[in-house]
Wavefront OBJ file of the C-alpha trace (Angstrom):
o trace
v 89.471 -46.870 -35.478
v 86.793 -47.536 -38.019
v 85.530 -49.308 -35.593
v 85.069 -46.733 -33.085
v 84.084 -43.945 -36.210
v 81.395 -46.277 -37.044
v 80.369 -46.823 -33.005
v 80.349 -42.687 -32.671
v 78.110 -42.581 -36.195
v 75.477 -45.318 -35.050
v 74.414 -43.287 -31.725
v 74.720 -40.222 -33.180
v 72.165 -41.248 -36.203
v 70.062 -42.881 -32.870
v 70.250 -39.782 -31.024
v 68.846 -38.055 -33.597
v 65.875 -40.352 -34.061
v 65.343 -40.038 -30.704
v 65.789 -36.417 -30.487
v 63.159 -35.792 -34.239
v 60.360 -38.619 -32.336
v 60.368 -37.085 -28.963
v 59.886 -33.682 -31.191
v 57.407 -34.990 -33.042
v 55.409 -36.489 -30.230
v 55.466 -32.869 -28.942
v 54.308 -31.010 -31.846
v 51.552 -34.138 -32.062
v 50.465 -33.083 -28.187
v 50.149 -29.504 -28.991
v 48.240 -30.010 -32.378
v 45.917 -32.040 -30.034
v 45.832 -29.535 -27.172
v 45.082 -26.458 -29.466
v 42.522 -28.950 -30.782
v 40.586 -29.346 -28.457
v 41.129 -26.095 -26.766
v 39.680 -25.100 -30.280
v 36.701 -26.977 -30.140
v 35.811 -26.708 -26.517
v 35.385 -22.756 -27.428
v 33.822 -23.275 -30.457
v 31.068 -25.944 -28.043
v 31.012 -23.013 -25.838
v 30.540 -19.892 -27.909
v 27.563 -22.060 -29.501
v 26.181 -22.991 -26.232
v 26.005 -19.156 -25.375
v 24.548 -18.492 -28.805
v 21.538 -21.450 -28.143
v 20.868 -19.696 -24.770
v 21.218 -16.323 -26.161
v 18.722 -17.369 -29.058
v 16.423 -18.789 -26.503
v 16.564 -15.666 -24.334
v 15.851 -13.621 -27.305
v 12.459 -16.110 -28.173
v 11.391 -15.819 -24.455
v 12.080 -12.253 -24.083
v 8.386 -11.301 -25.678
v 6.411 -14.258 -23.729
v 8.077 -12.910 -20.750
v 6.630 -9.731 -20.911
v 3.369 -11.070 -21.995
v 3.081 -13.213 -19.220
v 4.127 -10.137 -16.800
v 1.186 -7.975 -18.884
v -1.047 -10.488 -18.242
v -0.680 -11.058 -14.528
v -0.618 -7.612 -13.999
v -4.659 -6.843 -15.573
v -5.594 -10.223 -13.768
v -4.314 -8.235 -10.679
v -6.062 -5.062 -11.585
v -9.464 -6.548 -12.450
v -8.782 -8.391 -9.146
v -8.537 -5.428 -7.321
v -12.041 -3.608 -9.578
v -13.515 -6.687 -8.543
v -12.618 -6.414 -4.886
v -12.688 -2.024 -3.898
v -15.032 -1.081 -6.665
v -17.754 -4.358 -7.397
v -20.095 -3.254 -10.256
v -22.759 -5.140 -12.497
v -20.344 -4.019 -15.062
v -17.736 -5.095 -13.911
v -16.560 -7.688 -17.144
v -15.959 -11.281 -16.140
v -12.062 -11.955 -15.894
v -12.970 -15.267 -18.156
v -14.093 -12.812 -20.970
v -10.944 -10.431 -20.296
v -8.849 -13.979 -20.625
v -10.489 -14.719 -23.815
v -9.786 -11.313 -25.222
v -6.065 -11.881 -24.090
v -5.654 -14.744 -26.241
v -7.113 -13.447 -28.996
v -4.163 -10.528 -28.918
v -1.221 -12.432 -27.828
v -2.104 -15.636 -26.918
v -1.941 -15.192 -22.696
v -3.792 -15.566 -19.823
v -4.109 -15.476 -16.392
v -5.222 -17.449 -13.451
v -6.076 -16.885 -10.264
v -5.032 -18.754 -6.709
v -6.286 -17.447 -3.290
v -3.801 -17.274 -0.688
v -4.984 -19.529 2.468
v -5.731 -17.750 5.938
v -6.234 -14.673 3.325
v -9.381 -13.620 1.949
v -7.607 -10.468 0.869
v -4.419 -11.588 -0.643
v -4.048 -13.280 -4.102
v -1.231 -14.793 -6.293
v -1.525 -14.315 -10.064
v -0.434 -16.638 -12.526
v 0.001 -14.642 -15.543
v 1.140 -17.433 -18.852
v 2.405 -16.935 -22.244
v 4.094 -19.602 -24.429
v 6.565 -21.403 -21.901
v 6.385 -18.410 -19.445
v 4.843 -17.999 -16.459
v 5.042 -14.920 -13.621
v 3.855 -14.588 -10.613
v 2.784 -11.236 -8.666
v 1.289 -11.447 -5.244
v -2.071 -8.582 -4.865
v -2.721 -7.468 -1.096
v -5.663 -5.719 -0.631
v -8.329 -4.379 2.314
v -11.657 -5.088 1.231
v -14.648 -3.625 1.567
v -13.064 -1.066 3.764
v -13.992 2.366 4.697
v -12.703 5.056 2.133
v -13.837 9.200 1.736
v -15.671 9.239 -2.575
v -15.330 11.558 -5.038
v -16.983 13.859 -5.221
v -19.347 15.739 -2.819
v -17.583 14.800 1.204
v -17.634 16.763 3.521
v -15.528 16.174 6.438
v -14.182 16.940 9.633
v -10.394 16.175 10.650
v -10.294 14.940 14.633
v -6.375 14.798 16.457
v -5.624 13.523 19.900
v -3.274 15.960 21.013
v -3.791 14.645 24.990
v -0.044 14.674 26.257
v 0.216 11.311 25.497
v 0.871 11.923 22.278
v 3.445 14.977 22.659
v 6.159 13.121 21.160
v 5.087 11.905 18.457
v 2.488 15.342 17.135
v 5.165 16.133 14.300
v 4.091 13.015 12.561
v 0.228 14.099 13.119
v 1.264 17.275 12.156
v 2.493 16.343 8.751
v -0.214 13.546 7.812
v -2.901 16.118 8.125
v -0.659 18.673 6.275
v -0.351 15.695 3.069
v -3.870 15.038 3.687
v -4.782 18.426 3.321
v -2.913 18.562 -0.508
v -4.328 14.888 -1.585
v -7.946 16.149 -0.966
v -7.556 19.230 -2.849
v -5.112 17.809 -5.667
v -7.948 15.578 -7.202
v -9.414 17.236 -10.590
v -12.203 16.047 -9.374
v -12.436 16.333 -5.922
v -15.717 17.927 -4.226
v -15.079 18.774 -0.517
v -15.384 20.725 2.312
v -13.054 19.668 4.950
v -12.826 21.062 9.059
v -10.070 20.769 11.712
v -10.742 19.768 15.542
v -8.642 19.053 17.593
v -8.986 17.734 21.612
v -6.824 17.008 24.974
v -8.646 17.842 28.290
v -11.704 20.173 26.174
v -12.021 20.289 22.640
v -11.998 22.599 20.085
v -12.742 23.527 16.823
v -9.384 24.614 14.895
v -11.027 25.162 11.690
v -14.426 25.316 9.811
v -15.728 23.760 6.767
v -13.711 25.128 4.258
v -11.831 24.546 0.839
v -8.791 26.946 1.399
v -6.001 24.684 2.155
v -4.032 27.980 3.071
v -6.020 28.089 5.935
v -6.679 24.686 7.055
v -2.737 24.069 7.098
v -2.766 27.113 9.201
v -4.828 25.852 11.465
v -2.901 22.417 11.217
v 0.161 24.700 11.995
v -1.316 26.938 15.218
v -2.733 23.449 17.572
v -1.937 23.861 21.004
v 1.344 21.594 22.028
v -0.109 18.539 22.425
v -0.849 18.351 26.813
v -3.884 16.494 29.158
v -6.180 14.445 28.940
v -8.094 12.794 26.465
v -10.966 14.227 25.792
v -12.508 12.099 22.670
v -16.648 13.292 23.728
v -16.070 16.444 23.450
v -13.492 15.779 20.311
v -16.861 14.112 18.838
v -19.076 16.085 20.199
v -17.504 19.760 17.979
v -16.954 17.907 14.908
v -20.641 16.741 14.900
v -21.862 20.195 15.861
v -19.756 21.388 12.384
v -20.945 18.593 10.401
v -24.722 19.511 11.012
v -24.500 23.536 10.631
v -25.049 25.662 8.180
v -21.854 25.483 5.834
v -22.462 21.879 6.122
v -23.591 20.411 2.771
v -26.916 18.344 2.751
v -25.650 17.066 -1.421
v -22.384 16.301 0.422
v -21.526 12.479 2.786
v -20.573 13.660 5.794
v -17.164 12.172 6.994
v -15.844 12.623 11.078
v -12.312 10.807 11.397
v -10.520 10.629 14.232
v -6.491 9.998 14.881
v -6.185 9.187 18.731
v -3.399 7.182 19.968
v -5.858 5.041 22.668
v -9.039 5.563 25.186
v -10.033 8.418 26.456
v -9.312 9.388 30.151
v -11.548 12.407 30.819
v -15.137 13.805 30.227
v -18.714 13.645 30.886
v -22.405 15.217 29.976
v -25.516 14.243 31.476
v -26.451 10.465 31.968
v -22.613 9.597 31.142
v -20.501 9.869 33.953
v -17.970 8.357 33.154
v -14.664 9.001 29.792
v -16.017 5.334 28.350
v -20.215 6.108 28.094
v -19.474 9.146 26.921
v -17.500 8.999 23.509
v -19.213 6.188 22.828
v -22.850 8.662 23.251
v -21.453 10.886 21.174
v -19.926 8.115 18.534
v -24.027 7.075 18.388
v -25.013 10.935 17.999
v -22.845 11.544 15.634
v -23.673 8.373 13.015
v -27.592 8.852 13.617
v -26.863 12.561 12.901
v -29.286 12.723 16.126
v -27.638 16.745 17.200
v -26.963 16.834 21.191
v -30.224 17.705 23.109
v -27.192 21.052 25.078
v -26.393 22.094 21.974
v -27.669 25.249 20.253
v -27.207 24.230 16.262
v -30.145 22.694 14.598
v -29.141 19.946 11.974
v -29.496 21.228 7.942
v -31.439 17.389 7.541
v -30.818 13.881 8.575
v -27.120 12.879 7.772
v -25.835 9.811 9.146
v -22.112 10.614 9.838
v -19.972 7.260 8.707
v -16.495 7.785 11.279
v -13.549 6.574 10.829
v -10.896 5.838 13.786
v -7.179 6.115 13.175
v -5.941 3.818 16.027
v -2.366 4.930 16.590
v -0.321 1.953 18.405
v -0.677 -1.770 19.108
v -0.421 -3.826 21.991
v -3.424 -2.500 23.285
v -6.465 -4.472 23.015
v -9.044 -2.728 24.989
v -8.874 0.593 22.922
v -9.050 -1.320 20.435
v -12.303 -2.804 20.928
v -13.248 0.549 22.011
v -12.461 2.546 18.616
v -13.279 -0.428 16.524
v -16.477 -1.492 17.752
v -17.823 1.923 20.043
v -16.874 4.806 18.093
v -16.352 3.741 14.162
v -19.413 3.586 12.686
v -18.229 -0.128 11.397
v -15.509 -2.853 12.449
v -14.261 -2.054 8.898
v -13.547 1.942 9.809
v -11.514 0.967 12.023
v -7.684 1.175 10.733
v -4.481 0.484 13.188
v -0.899 2.080 12.390
v 1.816 0.367 15.366
v 3.481 4.236 15.787
v 2.591 8.001 14.242
v 4.678 6.937 11.764
v 1.819 4.885 9.346
v -0.758 8.441 10.306
v 0.066 9.718 6.998
v -0.088 6.671 4.644
v -3.941 5.551 6.871
v -5.140 8.903 6.183
v -3.551 9.009 2.216
v -5.573 5.802 2.206
v -8.906 6.876 2.840
v -9.169 9.039 -0.071
v -10.249 7.538 -3.948
v -10.328 9.685 -6.679
v -10.257 9.036 -10.226
l 1 2 3 4 5 6 7 8 9 10 11 12 13 14 15 16 17 18 19 20 21 22 23 24 25 26 27 28 29 30 31 32 33 34 35 36 37 38 39 40 41 42 43 44 45 46 47 48 49 50 51 52 53 54 55 56 57 58 59 60 61 62 63 64 65 66 67 68 69 70 71 72 73 74 75 76 77 78 79 80 81 82 83 84 85 86 87 88 89 90 91 92 93 94 95 96 97 98 99 100 101 102 103 104 105 106 107 108 109 110 111 112 113 114 115 116 117 118 119 120 121 122 123 124 125 126 127 128 129 130 131 132 133 134 135 136 137 138 139 140 141 142 143 144 145 146 147 148 149 150 151 152 153 154 155 156 157 158 159 160 161 162 163 164 165 166 167 168 169 170 171 172 173 174 175 176 177 178 179 180 181 182 183 184 185 186 187 188 189 190 191 192 193 194 195 196 197 198 199 200 201 202 203 204 205 206 207 208 209 210 211 212 213 214 215 216 217 218 219 220 221 222 223 224 225 226 227 228 229 230 231 232 233 234 235 236 237 238 239 240 241 242 243 244 245 246 247 248 249 250 251 252 253 254 255 256 257 258 259 260 261 262 263 264 265 266 267 268 269 270 271 272 273 274 275 276 277 278 279 280 281 282 283 284 285 286 287 288 289 290 291 292 293 294 295 296 297 298 299 300 301 302 303 304 305 306 307 308 309 310 311 312 313 314 315 316 317 318 319 320 321 322 323 324 325 326 327 328 329 330 331 332 333 334 335 336 337 338 339 340 341 342 343 344 345 346
């Protein structure tokens, strides 16, 4: 009996020892896991705080780099679009930037496109880049003192797109007369199989918009030559100012298909003849209008549509004053932007 009791007690003691050891191991493992978790959380928190501190330190440099890149972009645009002898050199601007906050910019040409550059602004370890594109040396209507004839194609081929052209004309009128420095007069001619002067040179915005509104429904053929003739006659009238630069802005979707004059029996040669007279300000021999004075007219063409090389060559090389006076838009929705970009006013 005593032997069994002793064996039972020994077994019980051993069992309790094993349980205590296992409990101790479990507690130790739990402590190690909790310690590891806390260390991991502390490490992650430290890294996040370090990143935030570094990021906040770079924010100023990043902002200064962006400012330097934008400064370089503005300088480059000015050098392309409005170059003057008094334009400060880019190196001088960089010297001023470094003196203010240590930033600077570099200009990198884009291969294959002389009118596009990448400008990289740098401040500390931060670099920020902008891509800048301009239409270099393109013709614009300058402020102040410009007399402009807007010549709109209303032939049958623009029937489905003429509402876009009308909207573009309204926006062009608003743009011209909204600048505080403007000194414009605007007139309107439209042409289909024949041309019609819809508005004399004037400054009445409401009358000009009404004239656009009442242009007849597009139909017929394209008599570009007569459209140019009517606009030229108005720019040679007493309403034209000697002190103002003369412009003719033609919006059309292609080549002329009708029109002729003595010595110019086909639409192509007739259009070229009238354009040449306007560009030289030579009066039409059949016109009773006597020019106020010699004032060569800049002709700007906006060609609506693509994939017509013959029309492009004709409007760019024969009608426009120079190839830089030719603009091409893919469809009628692009006319408004093209007209808006013609006006350069402070």
